[in-house]
Structure formats: C-alpha cells, structure tokens
C-alpha positions as protocol buffer text, in pm:
chain_id: "A"
residue {
  index: 1
  type: MET
  ca { x: 12885 y: 5477 z: 13299 }
}
residue {
  index: 2
  type: ALA
  ca { x: 12762 y: 5217 z: 13520 }
}
residue {
  index: 3
  type: THR
  ca { x: 12405 y: 5164 z: 13516 }
}
residue {
  index: 4
  type: ILE
  ca { x: 12144 y: 5138 z: 13793 }
}
residue {
  index: 5
  type: ALA
  ca { x: 11798 y: 5023 z: 13647 }
}
residue {
  index: 6
  type: ALA
  ca { x: 11442 y: 5086 z: 13810 }
}
residue {
  index: 7
  type: LEU
  ca { x: 11439 y: 5209 z: 14167 }
}
residue {
  index: 8
  type: THR
  ca { x: 11115 y: 5092 z: 14356 }
}
residue {
  index: 9
  type: THR
  ca { x: 10990 y: 5136 z: 14704 }
}
residue {
  index: 10
  type: GLY
  ca { x: 11232 y: 4968 z: 14951 }
}
residue {
  index: 11
  type: SER
  ca { x: 11414 y: 4783 z: 14625 }
}
residue {
  index: 12
  type: LEU
  ca { x: 11654 y: 4803 z: 14367 }
}
residue {
  index: 13
  type: ALA
  ca { x: 11627 y: 4638 z: 14071 }
}
residue {
  index: 14
  type: VAL
  ca { x: 12007 y: 4596 z: 13954 }
}
residue {
  index: 15
  type: SER
  ca { x: 12107 y: 4554 z: 13566 }
}
residue {
  index: 16
  type: THR
  ca { x: 12422 y: 4363 z: 13500 }
}
residue {
  index: 17
  type: ALA
  ca { x: 12607 y: 4676 z: 13556 }
}
residue {
  index: 18
  type: SER
  ca { x: 12547 y: 4604 z: 13938 }
}
residue {
  index: 19
  type: PHE
  ca { x: 12433 y: 4814 z: 14230 }
}
residue {
  index: 20
  type: ALA
  ca { x: 12724 y: 5029 z: 14250 }
}
residue {
  index: 21
  type: ALA
  ca { x: 12761 y: 5338 z: 14036 }
}
residue {
  index: 22
  type: THR
  ca { x: 13079 y: 5549 z: 13949 }
}
residue {
  index: 23
  type: VAL
  ca { x: 12947 y: 5894 z: 13924 }
}
residue {
  index: 24
  type: ALA
  ca { x: 12820 y: 6124 z: 14192 }
}
residue {
  index: 25
  type: THR
  ca { x: 12495 y: 6331 z: 14267 }
}
residue {
  index: 26
  type: THR
  ca { x: 12481 y: 6601 z: 14504 }
}
residue {
  index: 27
  type: GLY
  ca { x: 12177 y: 6734 z: 14680 }
}
residue {
  index: 28
  type: ASP
  ca { x: 11885 y: 6768 z: 14417 }
}
residue {
  index: 29
  type: ASP
  ca { x: 12085 y: 6761 z: 14137 }
}
residue {
  index: 30
  type: ALA
  ca { x: 12058 y: 6444 z: 13910 }
}
residue {
  index: 31
  type: GLY
  ca { x: 12339 y: 6529 z: 13690 }
}
residue {
  index: 32
  type: PRO
  ca { x: 12709 y: 6369 z: 13709 }
}
residue {
  index: 33
  type: VAL
  ca { x: 12945 y: 6536 z: 13923 }
}
residue {
  index: 34
  type: GLU
  ca { x: 13317 y: 6367 z: 13916 }
}
residue {
  index: 35
  type: GLY
  ca { x: 13485 y: 6264 z: 14229 }
}
residue {
  index: 36
  type: ALA
  ca { x: 13272 y: 6396 z: 14493 }
}
residue {
  index: 37
  type: PRO
  ca { x: 13427 y: 6231 z: 14827 }
}
residue {
  index: 38
  type: VAL
  ca { x: 13218 y: 6073 z: 15102 }
}
residue {
  index: 39
  type: THR
  ca { x: 13278 y: 6254 z: 15385 }
}
residue {
  index: 40
  type: GLN
  ca { x: 13048 y: 6453 z: 15633 }
}
residue {
  index: 41
  type: ALA
  ca { x: 13258 y: 6785 z: 15591 }
}
residue {
  index: 42
  type: ALA
  ca { x: 13216 y: 6752 z: 15190 }
}
residue {
  index: 43
  type: MET
  ca { x: 12832 y: 6674 z: 15202 }
}
residue {
  index: 44
  type: PHE
  ca { x: 12763 y: 6898 z: 15487 }
}
residue {
  index: 45
  type: GLY
  ca { x: 12970 y: 7205 z: 15453 }
}
residue {
  index: 46
  type: GLY
  ca { x: 13267 y: 7234 z: 15673 }
}
residue {
  index: 47
  type: GLY
  ca { x: 13648 y: 7095 z: 15751 }
}
residue {
  index: 48
  type: THR
  ca { x: 13666 y: 6932 z: 16056 }
}
residue {
  index: 49
  type: SER
  ca { x: 13554 y: 7009 z: 16427 }
}
residue {
  index: 50
  type: ALA
  ca { x: 13928 y: 7116 z: 16507 }
}
residue {
  index: 51
  type: ALA
  ca { x: 13877 y: 7386 z: 16246 }
}
residue {
  index: 52
  type: PRO
  ca { x: 13937 y: 7744 z: 16347 }
}
residue {
  index: 53
  type: ALA
  ca { x: 13620 y: 7938 z: 16459 }
}
residue {
  index: 54
  type: ALA
  ca { x: 13666 y: 8169 z: 16142 }
}
residue {
  index: 55
  type: GLN
  ca { x: 13643 y: 7857 z: 15933 }
}
residue {
  index: 56
  type: ARG
  ca { x: 13333 y: 7721 z: 16061 }
}
residue {
  index: 57
  type: ALA
  ca { x: 13048 y: 7834 z: 15848 }
}
residue {
  index: 58
  type: PRO
  ca { x: 12749 y: 7920 z: 16019 }
}
residue {
  index: 59
  type: GLY
  ca { x: 12471 y: 7617 z: 15975 }
}
residue {
  index: 60
  type: SER
  ca { x: 12792 y: 7388 z: 15869 }
}
residue {
  index: 61
  type: LEU
  ca { x: 12830 y: 7036 z: 16037 }
}
residue {
  index: 62
  type: ALA
  ca { x: 13153 y: 7175 z: 16165 }
}
residue {
  index: 63
  type: ALA
  ca { x: 13022 y: 7452 z: 16351 }
}
residue {
  index: 64
  type: ALA
  ca { x: 12744 y: 7230 z: 16503 }
}
residue {
  index: 65
  type: LEU
  ca { x: 13008 y: 6966 z: 16647 }
}
residue {
  index: 66
  type: ALA
  ca { x: 13206 y: 7250 z: 16770 }
}
residue {
  index: 67
  type: ASP
  ca { x: 12897 y: 7397 z: 16955 }
}
residue {
  index: 68
  type: PRO
  ca { x: 12671 y: 7083 z: 17009 }
}
residue {
  index: 69
  type: ILE
  ca { x: 12278 y: 7126 z: 17071 }
}
residue {
  index: 70
  type: PRO
  ca { x: 12074 y: 6813 z: 17180 }
}
residue {
  index: 71
  type: ASP
  ca { x: 11919 y: 6745 z: 16818 }
}
residue {
  index: 72
  type: PHE
  ca { x: 12172 y: 6542 z: 16672 }
}
residue {
  index: 73
  type: THR
  ca { x: 12088 y: 6172 z: 16496 }
}
residue {
  index: 74
  type: THR
  ca { x: 12277 y: 5902 z: 16419 }
}
residue {
  index: 75
  type: THR
  ca { x: 12219 y: 5693 z: 16130 }
}
residue {
  index: 76
  type: THR
  ca { x: 12329 y: 5309 z: 16080 }
}
residue {
  index: 77
  type: ILE
  ca { x: 12329 y: 5075 z: 15786 }
}
residue {
  index: 78
  type: GLU
  ca { x: 12371 y: 4689 z: 15828 }
}
residue {
  index: 79
  type: ALA
  ca { x: 12398 y: 4428 z: 15572 }
}
residue {
  index: 80
  type: GLU
  ca { x: 12205 y: 4106 z: 15643 }
}
residue {
  index: 81
  type: LYS
  ca { x: 12486 y: 3908 z: 15480 }
}
residue {
  index: 82
  type: SER
  ca { x: 12857 y: 4008 z: 15456 }
}
residue {
  index: 83
  type: SER
  ca { x: 12942 y: 3779 z: 15160 }
}
residue {
  index: 84
  type: ILE
  ca { x: 12709 y: 3674 z: 14853 }
}
residue {
  index: 85
  type: ALA
  ca { x: 12716 y: 3503 z: 14519 }
}
residue {
  index: 86
  type: PRO
  ca { x: 12696 y: 3689 z: 14221 }
}
residue {
  index: 87
  type: ASN
  ca { x: 12343 y: 3798 z: 14124 }
}
residue {
  index: 88
  type: SER
  ca { x: 12214 y: 3727 z: 14479 }
}
residue {
  index: 89
  type: GLU
  ca { x: 11978 y: 3940 z: 14673 }
}
residue {
  index: 90
  type: ALA
  ca { x: 12169 y: 4187 z: 14931 }
}
residue {
  index: 91
  type: ARG
  ca { x: 11933 y: 4321 z: 15205 }
}
residue {
  index: 92
  type: PHE
  ca { x: 12023 y: 4643 z: 15385 }
}
residue {
  index: 93
  type: THR
  ca { x: 11868 y: 4779 z: 15712 }
}
residue {
  index: 94
  type: ILE
  ca { x: 11889 y: 5157 z: 15789 }
}
residue {
  index: 95
  type: HIS
  ca { x: 11817 y: 5291 z: 16142 }
}
residue {
  index: 96
  type: VAL
  ca { x: 11785 y: 5675 z: 16205 }
}
residue {
  index: 97
  type: ARG
  ca { x: 11775 y: 5774 z: 16575 }
}
residue {
  index: 98
  type: ASP
  ca { x: 11791 y: 6076 z: 16819 }
}
residue {
  index: 99
  type: ALA
  ca { x: 12163 y: 6084 z: 16890 }
}
residue {
  index: 100
  type: THR
  ca { x: 12077 y: 6200 z: 17291 }
}
residue {
  index: 101
  type: THR
  ca { x: 11788 y: 5959 z: 17383 }
}
residue {
  index: 102
  type: GLY
  ca { x: 11798 y: 5691 z: 17105 }
}
residue {
  index: 103
  type: ALA
  ca { x: 11413 y: 5747 z: 17013 }
}
residue {
  index: 104
  type: PRO
  ca { x: 11351 y: 5646 z: 16648 }
}
residue {
  index: 105
  type: VAL
  ca { x: 11321 y: 5939 z: 16394 }
}
residue {
  index: 106
  type: ALA
  ca { x: 11005 y: 5847 z: 16225 }
}
residue {
  index: 107
  type: ASP
  ca { x: 10857 y: 5944 z: 15862 }
}
residue {
  index: 108
  type: GLU
  ca { x: 11179 y: 6107 z: 15778 }
}
residue {
  index: 109
  type: GLU
  ca { x: 11346 y: 6051 z: 15436 }
}
residue {
  index: 110
  type: VAL
  ca { x: 11700 y: 5881 z: 15398 }
}
residue {
  index: 111
  type: ASN
  ca { x: 11928 y: 5850 z: 15123 }
}
residue {
  index: 112
  type: VAL
  ca { x: 12086 y: 5523 z: 15020 }
}
residue {
  index: 113
  type: VAL
  ca { x: 12434 y: 5591 z: 14882 }
}
residue {
  index: 114
  type: VAL
  ca { x: 12661 y: 5383 z: 14680 }
}
residue {
  index: 115
  type: VAL
  ca { x: 13054 y: 5428 z: 14754 }
}
residue {
  index: 116
  type: ALA
  ca { x: 13316 y: 5376 z: 14483 }
}
residue {
  index: 117
  type: GLY
  ca { x: 13657 y: 5513 z: 14591 }
}
residue {
  index: 118
  type: THR
  ca { x: 13632 y: 5861 z: 14683 }
}
residue {
  index: 119
  type: ARG
  ca { x: 13309 y: 5899 z: 14521 }
}
residue {
  index: 120
  type: TRP
  ca { x: 12962 y: 5851 z: 14582 }
}
residue {
  index: 121
  type: SER
  ca { x: 12625 y: 5815 z: 14403 }
}
residue {
  index: 122
  type: ARG
  ca { x: 12259 y: 5857 z: 14576 }
}
residue {
  index: 123
  type: SER
  ca { x: 12093 y: 5561 z: 14468 }
}
residue {
  index: 124
  type: ALA
  ca { x: 11766 y: 5565 z: 14628 }
}
residue {
  index: 125
  type: THR
  ca { x: 11571 y: 5782 z: 14898 }
}
residue {
  index: 126
  type: LEU
  ca { x: 11368 y: 5587 z: 15153 }
}
residue {
  index: 127
  type: ARG
  ca { x: 11135 y: 5699 z: 15424 }
}
residue {
  index: 128
  type: THR
  ca { x: 11168 y: 5562 z: 15783 }
}
residue {
  index: 129
  type: ASP
  ca { x: 10896 y: 5371 z: 15943 }
}
residue {
  index: 130
  type: ASP
  ca { x: 10752 y: 5408 z: 16326 }
}
residue {
  index: 131
  type: ASP
  ca { x: 11076 y: 5227 z: 16446 }
}
residue {
  index: 132
  type: GLY
  ca { x: 11294 y: 5483 z: 16249 }
}
residue {
  index: 133
  type: ALA
  ca { x: 11419 y: 5222 z: 16028 }
}
residue {
  index: 134
  type: ALA
  ca { x: 11393 y: 5176 z: 15643 }
}
residue {
  index: 135
  type: ARG
  ca { x: 11493 y: 4857 z: 15419 }
}
residue {
  index: 136
  type: ILE
  ca { x: 11605 y: 4805 z: 15075 }
}
residue {
  index: 137
  type: SER
  ca { x: 11746 y: 4495 z: 14873 }
}
residue {
  index: 138
  type: ALA
  ca { x: 11943 y: 4462 z: 14568 }
}
residue {
  index: 139
  type: ARG
  ca { x: 12083 y: 4187 z: 14324 }
}
residue {
  index: 140
  type: LEU
  ca { x: 12459 y: 4266 z: 14344 }
}
residue {
  index: 141
  type: LEU
  ca { x: 12703 y: 4155 z: 14069 }
}
residue {
  index: 142
  type: SER
  ca { x: 13012 y: 4268 z: 14237 }
}
residue {
  index: 143
  type: THR
  ca { x: 13150 y: 4374 z: 14569 }
}
residue {
  index: 144
  type: THR
  ca { x: 12946 y: 4688 z: 14669 }
}
residue {
  index: 145
  type: THR
  ca { x: 13012 y: 4926 z: 14971 }
}
residue {
  index: 146
  type: VAL
  ca { x: 12698 y: 5121 z: 15070 }
}
residue {
  index: 147
  type: THR
  ca { x: 12623 y: 5377 z: 15333 }
}
residue {
  index: 148
  type: ALA
  ca { x: 12307 y: 5592 z: 15440 }
}
residue {
  index: 149
  type: VAL
  ca { x: 12268 y: 5967 z: 15463 }
}
residue {
  index: 150
  type: PHE
  ca { x: 12018 y: 6166 z: 15656 }
}
residue {
  index: 151
  type: ASP
  ca { x: 11996 y: 6496 z: 15563 }
}
residue {
  index: 152
  type: GLY
  ca { x: 11826 y: 6658 z: 15857 }
}
residue {
  index: 153
  type: GLY
  ca { x: 11528 y: 6871 z: 15903 }
}
residue {
  index: 154
  type: ALA
  ca { x: 11404 y: 7175 z: 16071 }
}
residue {
  index: 155
  type: THR
  ca { x: 11491 y: 7040 z: 16415 }
}
residue {
  index: 156
  type: LEU
  ca { x: 11734 y: 6748 z: 16355 }
}
residue {
  index: 157
  type: ARG
  ca { x: 12075 y: 6759 z: 16255 }
}
residue {
  index: 158
  type: PRO
  ca { x: 12219 y: 6555 z: 15965 }
}
residue {
  index: 159
  type: SER
  ca { x: 12407 y: 6227 z: 15997 }
}
residue {
  index: 160
  type: VAL
  ca { x: 12593 y: 5958 z: 15791 }
}
residue {
  index: 161
  type: ALA
  ca { x: 12635 y: 5604 z: 15858 }
}
residue {
  index: 162
  type: ALA
  ca { x: 12942 y: 5406 z: 15869 }
}
residue {
  index: 163
  type: ALA
  ca { x: 12975 y: 5205 z: 15535 }
}
residue {
  index: 164
  type: ALA
  ca { x: 12851 y: 4862 z: 15496 }
}
residue {
  index: 165
  type: THR
  ca { x: 13039 y: 4643 z: 15228 }
}
residue {
  index: 166
  type: VAL
  ca { x: 12897 y: 4302 z: 15086 }
}
residue {
  index: 167
  type: MET
  ca { x: 13140 y: 4099 z: 14922 }
}
residue {
  index: 168
  type: VAL
  ca { x: 13049 y: 3915 z: 14620 }
}
residue {
  index: 169
  type: THR
  ca { x: 13252 y: 3585 z: 14530 }
}
residue {
  index: 170
  type: SER
  ca { x: 13217 y: 3323 z: 14278 }
}
residue {
  index: 171
  type: PRO
  ca { x: 13068 y: 3006 z: 14410 }
}
residue {
  index: 172
  type: THR
  ca { x: 13381 y: 2862 z: 14202 }
}
residue {
  index: 173
  type: ALA
  ca { x: 13648 y: 3052 z: 14326 }
}
residue {
  index: 174
  type: ASN
  ca { x: 13788 y: 2782 z: 14580 }
}
residue {
  index: 175
  type: ARG
  ca { x: 13735 y: 2468 z: 14419 }
}
residue {
  index: 176
  type: PRO
  ca { x: 13850 y: 2329 z: 14074 }
}
residue {
  index: 177
  type: THR
  ca { x: 13632 y: 2393 z: 13783 }
}
residue {
  index: 178
  type: GLY
  ca { x: 13591 y: 2204 z: 13457 }
}
residue {
  index: 179
  type: VAL
  ca { x: 13687 y: 2400 z: 13171 }
}
residue {
  index: 180
  type: ALA
  ca { x: 13345 y: 2314 z: 13007 }
}
residue {
  index: 181
  type: ALA
  ca { x: 13148 y: 2444 z: 13282 }
}
residue {
  index: 182
  type: ILE
  ca { x: 13306 y: 2781 z: 13272 }
}
residue {
  index: 183
  type: PRO
  ca { x: 13088 y: 3048 z: 13072 }
}
residue {
  index: 184
  type: GLY
  ca { x: 13275 y: 3191 z: 12771 }
}
residue {
  index: 185
  type: SER
  ca { x: 13349 y: 3570 z: 12779 }
}
residue {
  index: 186
  type: THR
  ca { x: 13086 y: 3744 z: 12568 }
}
residue {
  index: 187
  type: ILE
  ca { x: 13238 y: 4095 z: 12607 }
}
residue {
  index: 188
  type: GLY
  ca { x: 13609 y: 4019 z: 12600 }
}
residue {
  index: 189
  type: ALA
  ca { x: 13688 y: 4113 z: 12222 }
}
residue {
  index: 190
  type: LYS
  ca { x: 13524 y: 4443 z: 12273 }
}
residue {
  index: 191
  type: ALA
  ca { x: 13727 y: 4517 z: 12609 }
}
residue {
  index: 192
  type: VAL
  ca { x: 14046 y: 4415 z: 12430 }
}
residue {
  index: 193
  type: TYR
  ca { x: 13977 y: 4674 z: 12170 }
}
residue {
  index: 194
  type: LEU
  ca { x: 13883 y: 4955 z: 12409 }
}
residue {
  index: 195
  type: ALA
  ca { x: 14174 y: 4900 z: 12603 }
}
residue {
  index: 196
  type: SER
  ca { x: 14407 y: 4929 z: 12266 }
}
residue {
  index: 197
  type: LEU
  ca { x: 14244 y: 5280 z: 12244 }
}
residue {
  index: 198
  type: GLN
  ca { x: 14395 y: 5382 z: 12574 }
}
residue {
  index: 199
  type: LYS
  ca { x: 14771 y: 5306 z: 12445 }
}
residue {
  index: 200
  type: GLY
  ca { x: 15010 y: 5569 z: 12535 }
}
residue {
  index: 201
  type: LYS
  ca { x: 14854 y: 5715 z: 12811 }
}
residue {
  index: 202
  type: PRO
  ca { x: 15044 y: 5767 z: 13168 }
}
residue {
  index: 203
  type: TYR
  ca { x: 15019 y: 5548 z: 13429 }
}
residue {
  index: 204
  type: VAL
  ca { x: 14921 y: 5758 z: 13758 }
}
residue {
  index: 205
  type: TRP
  ca { x: 14869 y: 5595 z: 14101 }
}
residue {
  index: 206
  type: GLY
  ca { x: 14514 y: 5618 z: 14186 }
}
residue {
  index: 207
  type: ALA
  ca { x: 14402 y: 5744 z: 13806 }
}
residue {
  index: 208
  type: THR
  ca { x: 14085 y: 5598 z: 13708 }
}
residue {
  index: 209
  type: GLY
  ca { x: 14073 y: 5766 z: 13343 }
}
residue {
  index: 210
  type: PRO
  ca { x: 14013 y: 5864 z: 13107 }
}
residue {
  index: 211
  type: TYR
  ca { x: 14371 y: 6062 z: 13056 }
}
residue {
  index: 212
  type: ALA
  ca { x: 14557 y: 5869 z: 13323 }
}
residue {
  index: 213
  type: PHE
  ca { x: 14519 y: 5497 z: 13468 }
}
residue {
  index: 214
  type: ASP
  ca { x: 14687 y: 5293 z: 13730 }
}
residue {
  index: 215
  type: CYS
  ca { x: 14631 y: 4893 z: 13671 }
}
residue {
  index: 216
  type: SER
  ca { x: 14287 y: 4840 z: 13819 }
}
residue {
  index: 217
  type: GLY
  ca { x: 14155 y: 5178 z: 13724 }
}
residue {
  index: 218
  type: PHE
  ca { x: 14263 y: 5098 z: 13360 }
}
residue {
  index: 219
  type: SER
  ca { x: 14042 y: 4760 z: 13382 }
}
residue {
  index: 220
  type: GLN
  ca { x: 13770 y: 4910 z: 13563 }
}
residue {
  index: 221
  type: TYR
  ca { x: 13762 y: 5213 z: 13300 }
}
residue {
  index: 222
  type: VAL
  ca { x: 13735 y: 4950 z: 13001 }
}
residue {
  index: 223
  type: TYR
  ca { x: 13460 y: 4737 z: 13147 }
}
residue {
  index: 224
  type: LYS
  ca { x: 13250 y: 5065 z: 13241 }
}
residue {
  index: 225
  type: GLN
  ca { x: 13222 y: 5140 z: 12880 }
}
residue {
  index: 226
  type: LEU
  ca { x: 13084 y: 4787 z: 12812 }
}
residue {
  index: 227
  type: GLY
  ca { x: 12790 y: 4817 z: 13103 }
}
residue {
  index: 228
  type: ARG
  ca { x: 13004 y: 4629 z: 13365 }
}
residue {
  index: 229
  type: TYR
  ca { x: 13106 y: 4767 z: 13702 }
}
residue {
  index: 230
  type: LEU
  ca { x: 13411 y: 4623 z: 13872 }
}
residue {
  index: 231
  type: PRO
  ca { x: 13529 y: 4709 z: 14214 }
}
residue {
  index: 232
  type: ARG
  ca { x: 13805 y: 4980 z: 14236 }
}
residue {
  index: 233
  type: THR
  ca { x: 14124 y: 4776 z: 14364 }
}
residue {
  index: 234
  type: ALA
  ca { x: 14296 y: 4497 z: 14217 }
}
residue {
  index: 235
  type: GLN
  ca { x: 14229 y: 4280 z: 14493 }
}
residue {
  index: 236
  type: GLN
  ca { x: 13841 y: 4368 z: 14500 }
}
residue {
  index: 237
  type: GLN
  ca { x: 13833 y: 4261 z: 14113 }
}
residue {
  index: 238
  type: PHE
  ca { x: 13983 y: 3934 z: 14157 }
}
residue {
  index: 239
  type: GLU
  ca { x: 13736 y: 3855 z: 14418 }
}
residue {
  index: 240
  type: ALA
  ca { x: 13457 y: 3996 z: 14204 }
}
residue {
  index: 241
  type: THR
  ca { x: 13536 y: 3783 z: 13873 }
}
residue {
  index: 242
  type: LEU
  ca { x: 13491 y: 3436 z: 13807 }
}
residue {
  index: 243
  type: ARG
  ca { x: 13801 y: 3210 z: 13832 }
}
residue {
  index: 244
  type: VAL
  ca { x: 13921 y: 3064 z: 13490 }
}
residue {
  index: 245
  type: PRO
  ca { x: 14232 y: 2801 z: 13460 }
}
residue {
  index: 246
  type: GLN
  ca { x: 14522 y: 2963 z: 13269 }
}
residue {
  index: 247
  type: SER
  ca { x: 14463 y: 2732 z: 12962 }
}
residue {
  index: 248
  type: ALA
  ca { x: 14130 y: 2854 z: 12918 }
}
residue {
  index: 249
  type: LYS
  ca { x: 14189 y: 3210 z: 12935 }
}
residue {
  index: 250
  type: GLN
  ca { x: 14024 y: 3429 z: 12642 }
}
residue {
  index: 251
  type: PRO
  ca { x: 14087 y: 3786 z: 12523 }
}
residue {
  index: 252
  type: GLY
  ca { x: 13943 y: 4044 z: 12755 }
}
residue {
  index: 253
  type: ASP
  ca { x: 14002 y: 3796 z: 13099 }
}
residue {
  index: 254
  type: LEU
  ca { x: 14158 y: 3967 z: 13371 }
}
residue {
  index: 255
  type: LEU
  ca { x: 14516 y: 3874 z: 13473 }
}
residue {
  index: 256
  type: PHE
  ca { x: 14606 y: 3904 z: 13850 }
}
residue {
  index: 257
  type: PHE
  ca { x: 14959 y: 3884 z: 13983 }
}
residue {
  index: 258
  type: GLY
  ca { x: 15071 y: 3834 z: 14330 }
}
residue {
  index: 259
  type: THR
  ca { x: 14897 y: 3581 z: 14561 }
}
residue {
  index: 260
  type: PRO
  ca { x: 14515 y: 3510 z: 14616 }
}
residue {
  index: 261
  type: ASP
  ca { x: 14542 y: 3731 z: 14944 }
}
residue {
  index: 262
  type: ASN
  ca { x: 14760 y: 4002 z: 14809 }
}
residue {
  index: 263
  type: ILE
  ca { x: 14719 y: 4087 z: 14431 }
}
residue {
  index: 264
  type: THR
  ca { x: 15003 y: 4368 z: 14335 }
}
residue {
  index: 265
  type: HIS
  ca { x: 14923 y: 4399 z: 13994 }
}
residue {
  index: 266
  type: MET
  ca { x: 14659 y: 4322 z: 13700 }
}
residue {
  index: 267
  type: ALA
  ca { x: 14631 y: 4350 z: 13323 }
}
residue {
  index: 268
  type: ILE
  ca { x: 14369 y: 4273 z: 13044 }
}
residue {
  index: 269
  type: TYR
  ca { x: 14464 y: 3971 z: 12841 }
}
residue {
  index: 270
  type: ALA
  ca { x: 14516 y: 4056 z: 12467 }
}
residue {
  index: 271
  type: GLY
  ca { x: 14558 y: 3676 z: 12345 }
}
residue {
  index: 272
  type: ASN
  ca { x: 14848 y: 3523 z: 12217 }
}
residue {
  index: 273
  type: GLY
  ca { x: 15066 y: 3546 z: 12568 }
}
residue {
  index: 274
  type: TYR
  ca { x: 15004 y: 3958 z: 12538 }
}
residue {
  index: 275
  type: MET
  ca { x: 14855 y: 4170 z: 12792 }
}
residue {
  index: 276
  type: TRP
  ca { x: 14722 y: 4548 z: 12777 }
}
residue {
  index: 277
  type: ALA
  ca { x: 14833 y: 4696 z: 13109 }
}
residue {
  index: 278
  type: ALA
  ca { x: 14901 y: 5011 z: 13289 }
}
residue {
  index: 279
  type: PRO
  ca { x: 15259 y: 4902 z: 13437 }
}
residue {
  index: 280
  type: GLN
  ca { x: 15406 y: 5129 z: 13691 }
}
residue {
  index: 281
  type: THR
  ca { x: 15479 y: 5503 z: 13772 }
}
residue {
  index: 282
  type: GLY
  ca { x: 15695 y: 5661 z: 13459 }
}
residue {
  index: 283
  type: ASP
  ca { x: 15521 y: 5398 z: 13204 }
}
residue {
  index: 284
  type: TYR
  ca { x: 15240 y: 5391 z: 13009 }
}
residue {
  index: 285
  type: VAL
  ca { x: 14952 y: 5190 z: 12886 }
}
residue {
  index: 286
  type: LYS
  ca { x: 15092 y: 4961 z: 12628 }
}
residue {
  index: 287
  type: LEU
  ca { x: 15084 y: 4569 z: 12500 }
}
residue {
  index: 288
  type: GLU
  ca { x: 15332 y: 4359 z: 12652 }
}
residue {
  index: 289
  type: PRO
  ca { x: 15382 y: 3972 z: 12696 }
}
residue {
  index: 290
  type: ILE
  ca { x: 15285 y: 3817 z: 13002 }
}
residue {
  index: 291
  type: TYR
  ca { x: 15594 y: 3834 z: 13230 }
}
residue {
  index: 292
  type: THR
  ca { x: 15571 y: 3531 z: 13449 }
}
residue {
  index: 293
  type: SER
  ca { x: 15399 y: 3199 z: 13460 }
}
residue {
  index: 294
  type: THR
  ca { x: 15244 y: 3281 z: 13823 }
}
residue {
  index: 295
  type: TYR
  ca { x: 14921 y: 3459 z: 13761 }
}
residue {
  index: 296
  type: TRP
  ca { x: 14538 y: 3399 z: 13825 }
}
residue {
  index: 297
  type: VAL
  ca { x: 14253 y: 3470 z: 13547 }
}
residue {
  index: 298
  type: GLY
  ca { x: 13926 y: 3646 z: 13638 }
}
residue {
  index: 299
  type: ARG
  ca { x: 13645 y: 3644 z: 13378 }
}
residue {
  index: 300
  type: VAL
  ca { x: 13389 y: 3925 z: 13361 }
}
residue {
  index: 301
  type: LEU
  ca { x: 13068 y: 3806 z: 13258 }
}
C-alpha cells in the first residue's frame, strides 16, 4: 500500500511513497475500498442527468441536476506549478463558491482527494476561510493528480473540482548525465524478486494485480510492495523516474520502449540482458530477453 505520512492543518508530510495512494476510502469509512471510481455519480449516488426519472433516487445528485434549485456550489482546485522536481513542494488552492451568485462558501469542510487511475483516496479534510478558500502543500516524488470534493450541507449541494495534475520530472532527464552522478538503486534486487513471484499470471489490459497485469500495472504493483508509488501509465512512469544510461542499468530499473513522447511498453530489468515483463494480450508474466537495443532506462529511488 502506498504510504501517506502525517496529515497536518493545511499540509501533507509525504513519505518516500509520495502524496498519491492507490486504495480508496469513501464517506467516513477509513478502510480500503478497491476500485472506487472518481465520478460525481459514484460519489453522490446517481447515474447522469439524462437518466430516466425512475432511476433518479430522491436526494441524489442526478435528481438534483434534473430539477435544479439555487443552492448548487462550484469547487475548483489549482496547482501553483504544473511541473516540479522530485521531492519538491507542490501547493494547491481550493475554492468553494455559490454557483448562482459566486459568493464564497466559508467555514465548510472540503476533502482533498488523490486520483490514481479509476481509484481515489481522501487524503485530507480542510476548512474554507472567509474567502471560501483552503490550501494544502505536499512534497511529491511522482506525478500526482488531485481533486477536491465538497460534500455539501443542509442548504448546500455537493460539488467536485476538475482535477489538477502536477508533473514530477527528473532534473537530469533532458541532459547528459555522468554515470558517477547517478544514485544507485537500493531496492532493485527486491523488485526483481517480487517480480519473479508474479510469473505465469496473465496479461490483461488495464489490470494492476494481484491476479493479472498489464505492463505498467505490473511495475506499479511490484514497487508498491516496496513503498514506492509509481503513476499508472508507462508514459507517466517514464516521466517520473530518473534517467539512466543503458550502460549503467541495474536490476530493478525500469526499461521503456517506444519514444520519449510515446512510450508503448515497459518492463523490469532482471540483469544479464533479461527482463520481467507482462508482454501482451494472450501472454503472461515471464522472464524474457531484452528484444531491442532501442530503449530507455528509468530508476526508482
């Protein structure tokens, strides 16, 4: 499980597993709920505004949208910077307003929610100030997507902010780097061992384990067991890891195939020219040779 360390007023202290989490909590339940999708309908109890009246449960968001009243709210979240270096501080500002008048919604609780694919995790609950604003900061180790959820109240309807993403990119990603300056992998051997335990499990597009994987779901699952959170897609993992020359790769490093702007496949380097991979539909997790000389190496620290 990814780790979120201490929650403080208006701030998140983040461990090496990063701000993001991969399990969800709903309502006041602090226990894990696998696969909770981040949609207004899922969180507030109703399909879409186009759903037949018979499907619109009284009090649901769908019913309210079909018969609006002037107590709707709007919630927004903005990141101070769209791109930062690893372990730098990201700052987010949330605003909750009356959707009709634009007046600030003051002294109300708003939830900060981390998005991971189709899963979400409530990470902090803040209270808006007199301007309807709340602020939070976190040190991020990987690209992170965050949204904000206002649960509403006795006279206020709930609302969900459009997500804000902060890209975490290595400062060495776009320039040559001497081998001696690259930090060594301290968990690579463990990653290779954990990868080997998944041998024979089927490839399923979009699967993140534990019974099936796609290529990036496989690496995400392995490193999650080691307390490292990787973003969901191969492209995002490429952008979130430290670039390493092919000649300096170590077991546990991630191998990326395609082009830097279009990563199409990835695997976990096992050593001696081999890699653990979840290759393609109809195949399964297995140890196989690196099949091309054109690839990029990313290190998880």
